[in-house]
C-alpha positions, 0 to 999 in steps of 0.5 A: 641581756645575759643573766649570770648564773648564781649558786650558793656555796655548799659550805657557807651559803654565800652567793657565787657567780658560776663562771670560769673566773670563779676559781673555787666554784661552787665554793666561795673561797679556798677556805670553804673548799678545804673545809668541805674536803676535810669533812669528806676525809674525816668521814663526816660526809659520805655516800650511803650504800644499800647495806653499809658494807664496803664494796670489795669487803671480804665476808667475815666467815670463809665460804665453804667450797665442796670437794 
């Protein structure tokens, strides 16, 4: 007996079978996938940093270099 793995769509919560045939996994549809992608593009979603600074961001005050 083989049980299929089912996951919830991260966008709408619909049940999705986790298999190679599930084209949009972990999403239930292309629509849910695109809605999630749009949320990342508009920065509604993001990965929080330690202090909120962007990696590679230049400091606001230039560093003083001794002679």
